[in-house]
C-alpha positions in Angstrom: 8.7 88.7 130.3 6.4 86.0 129.0 8.1 82.7 128.3 7.6 81.2 124.9 5.4 78.5 126.4 3.1 81.1 128.1 3.0 83.2 124.9 2.0 80.2 122.8 -0.8 79.4 125.2 -2.1 82.9 125.1 -2.0 83.0 121.4 -3.7 79.6 121.1 -6.6 80.7 123.3 -7.4 83.6 121.0 -10.4 82.7 118.9 -10.9 83.9 115.3 -14.4 83.4 114.0 -15.7 83.5 110.4 -19.4 83.4 109.6 -20.1 82.7 105.9 -23.0 81.4 103.7 -22.3 77.9 102.3 -21.6 78.5 98.6 -21.2 75.8 96.0 -17.5 74.8 95.6 -16.2 78.1 97.0 -13.4 80.4 95.8 -9.8 80.4 97.1 -10.5 83.6 99.1 -13.2 81.6 101.0 -10.7 78.9 101.9 -8.3 81.5 103.0 -10.9 82.5 105.6 -11.4 78.9 106.6 -7.6 78.7 107.1 -7.6 81.7 109.4 -10.7 80.6 111.4 -10.6 78.7 114.6 -14.4 78.4 114.3 -16.0 78.6 110.9 -19.8 79.0 111.1 -22.0 78.2 108.1 -24.7 80.8 107.9 -27.2 78.3 106.6 -30.3 80.0 107.8 -30.1 83.1 105.6 -32.2 83.5 102.5 -31.3 81.6 99.4 -30.6 83.9 96.4 -31.4 82.6 92.9 -28.5 82.7 90.4 -25.9 83.3 93.0 -23.0 81.3 94.3 -25.3 79.4 96.6 -25.9 76.9 93.8 -23.5 77.6 91.1 -19.8 78.4 90.3 -17.5 78.7 87.4 -14.7 76.5 86.1 -12.3 77.2 83.2 -12.8 75.5 79.9 -11.1 75.6 76.6 -13.8 78.0 75.4 -13.8 80.3 78.5 -15.5 80.2 81.9 -18.2 77.6 82.3 -21.0 77.8 84.9 -21.9 74.7 86.9 -25.4 75.1 88.3 -27.1 72.8 90.8 -30.8 72.8 89.9 -33.1 73.5 92.9 -36.8 73.9 93.7 -38.0 77.4 94.4 -40.6 77.4 97.1 -42.6 80.3 98.5 -43.3 83.8 97.4 -40.8 85.3 99.8 -38.0 82.8 99.2 -36.5 80.2 101.5 -33.5 79.7 103.7 -30.4 78.0 102.3 -30.9 75.1 104.7 -34.3 74.4 103.3 -33.5 74.4 99.6 -34.1 71.1 97.9 -32.1 69.9 94.9 -34.1 69.1 91.7 -32.8 65.6 90.9 -35.2 65.3 88.0 -32.3 66.9 86.1 -29.2 64.9 85.7 -26.9 67.6 87.1 -24.5 65.3 88.9 -23.4 63.5 85.7 -23.3 66.8 83.8 -21.1 68.5 86.4 -18.7 65.6 86.6 -18.5 65.2 82.8 -17.8 69.0 82.5 -15.1 68.8 85.2 -13.4 65.8 83.5 -13.6 67.6 80.1 -11.9 70.7 81.5 -9.4 69.2 83.8 -8.5 65.6 82.8 -5.2 67.0 81.4 -4.4 69.1 84.5 -1.2 68.0 86.3 -3.0 67.0 89.6 -6.4 65.8 88.3 -5.6 62.2 89.1 -4.8 63.1 92.7 -8.4 64.2 93.4 -10.3 62.4 90.8 -11.6 59.6 93.1 -12.9 62.1 95.7 -14.8 64.2 93.3 -16.2 61.3 91.3 -17.5 59.9 94.6 -19.1 63.2 95.4 -21.0 63.2 92.1 -22.1 59.6 92.6 -23.7 60.3 95.9 -27.4 61.2 96.2 -27.9 64.8 97.3 -31.3 66.1 98.2 -30.3 69.2 100.2 -28.2 72.1 98.8 -26.7 73.2 102.1 -25.6 69.6 102.9 -23.9 69.3 99.5 -22.1 72.6 99.9 -21.0 72.0 103.5 -19.7 68.5 102.6 -17.6 70.0 99.8 -16.2 72.8 101.9 -15.3 70.7 104.8 -13.6 68.0 102.7 -11.9 70.3 100.3 -10.5 72.1 103.4 -8.8 68.8 104.3 -7.5 68.4 100.8 -5.8 71.8 101.2 -4.2 70.7 104.5 -6.6 72.6 106.8 -7.0 70.3 109.8 -7.6 72.5 112.8 -10.6 74.6 111.9 -13.9 73.7 113.7 -17.1 73.9 111.7 -20.6 74.6 112.9 -24.0 75.4 111.4 -25.6 78.7 112.5 -29.0 77.0 112.5 -27.8 74.9 115.4 -27.0 78.0 117.6 -30.6 79.4 117.6 -29.5 83.0 117.6 -31.8 85.6 116.1 -31.9 89.4 115.9 -33.7 91.7 113.6 -30.5 93.9 113.3 -28.0 92.1 111.0 -24.9 93.6 112.7 -26.2 92.9 116.2 -26.9 89.4 115.2 -23.3 88.9 114.1 -22.2 90.3 117.4 -24.6 88.0 119.3 -23.2 85.0 117.5 -19.6 86.0 118.1 -20.2 86.6 121.8 -22.1 83.3 122.2 -19.1 81.3 121.0 -16.5 83.3 122.9 -14.9 84.9 119.8 -12.1 87.4 120.2 -12.0 88.4 116.5 -14.6 88.4 113.7 -13.1 88.2 110.2 -15.2 89.3 107.2 -14.6 90.5 103.7 -14.3 94.2 102.9 -17.6 94.3 101.0 -19.3 94.2 104.4 -18.2 97.7 105.1 -21.2 99.0 103.1 -23.7 97.7 105.7 -21.7 97.0 108.9 -22.6 99.2 111.8 -19.1 99.5 113.2 -20.1 101.5 116.3 -21.9 98.4 117.6 -18.6 96.4 117.6 -16.8 99.1 119.5 -19.1 98.4 122.4 -18.0 94.8 122.5 -14.8 92.9 123.3 -14.8 91.4 119.8 -12.3 92.8 117.3 -13.7 93.4 113.8 -11.3 92.6 111.0 -11.9 93.3 107.3 -10.1 90.8 105.1 -9.6 91.1 101.3 -6.1 90.0 100.4 -4.7 90.0 96.9 -3.5 86.8 95.3 -0.8 85.6 92.9 -1.9 84.1 89.6 -1.3 80.3 89.5 -0.7 78.0 86.6 -3.9 77.3 84.6 -4.9 75.4 81.5 -6.5 77.1 78.6 -4.7 80.4 78.1 -4.8 83.7 80.0 -5.2 83.5 83.7 -8.7 83.8 85.1 -9.4 84.7 88.7 -12.6 83.8 90.5 -12.8 80.2 89.4 -14.1 77.5 91.7 -11.5 76.0 94.1 -11.2 72.9 92.0 -9.4 74.9 89.3 -6.6 75.6 91.7 -6.5 72.1 93.1 -6.3 70.3 89.8 -3.6 72.6 88.5 -1.4 73.0 91.6 -2.1 70.0 93.8 -0.3 70.0 97.1 1.1 73.4 96.3 -2.4 75.0 96.2 -2.0 76.5 99.6 1.0 78.5 98.5 -1.3 80.4 96.1 -3.9 81.1 98.9 -2.2 82.1 102.1 1.4 82.8 101.2 2.4 86.4 101.6 3.6 88.5 98.6 
């Protein structure tokens, strides 16, 4: 039989990989994937989609859900990659976002715990959307207690393939992944037969979550992660990766 030490070594060498586009502020399900990943790859070289979570997310206000949108320049007839999207700083979006966040959460139980960090974020000069999103994701992960996930940009790997599924396989194989974790919506386009020819396990991941304490009435899911942080503080993780 394996000793506990050998078993632990075997388990620790098993690599889970997540490949995800860098969205603005992220949802709690995205940070659940960060938690599960040994290597988290930002798919920053995919096409930017206007009016998507690439540059906007929702927070909960006294009057319902409120969109926070980062204004960007739209270049080219056929769009641009997320990594190339420039922020339109002619609009005072940073002050607007921070004022909206304070208005909605200044009375939340844990707002003071994270106020300095987020105020500092919105005082910084941001020119590139991907850099803003990645900075937020990496640092909010730390606030949630996620310390052992490695982050990497897909643009740094220089892997290209015209077939979307095969490209994901190529990425996983290039980094030595044992398991690729992706949301269940990917089933609609994933060519699963390609994965069966590899040594990489394909896992669909779409857990259900408990409601958590919120301000402003009835619980609303699909809010930006800051809604959970400001309301639950150090207990936020319990509402993301605890089992029912």
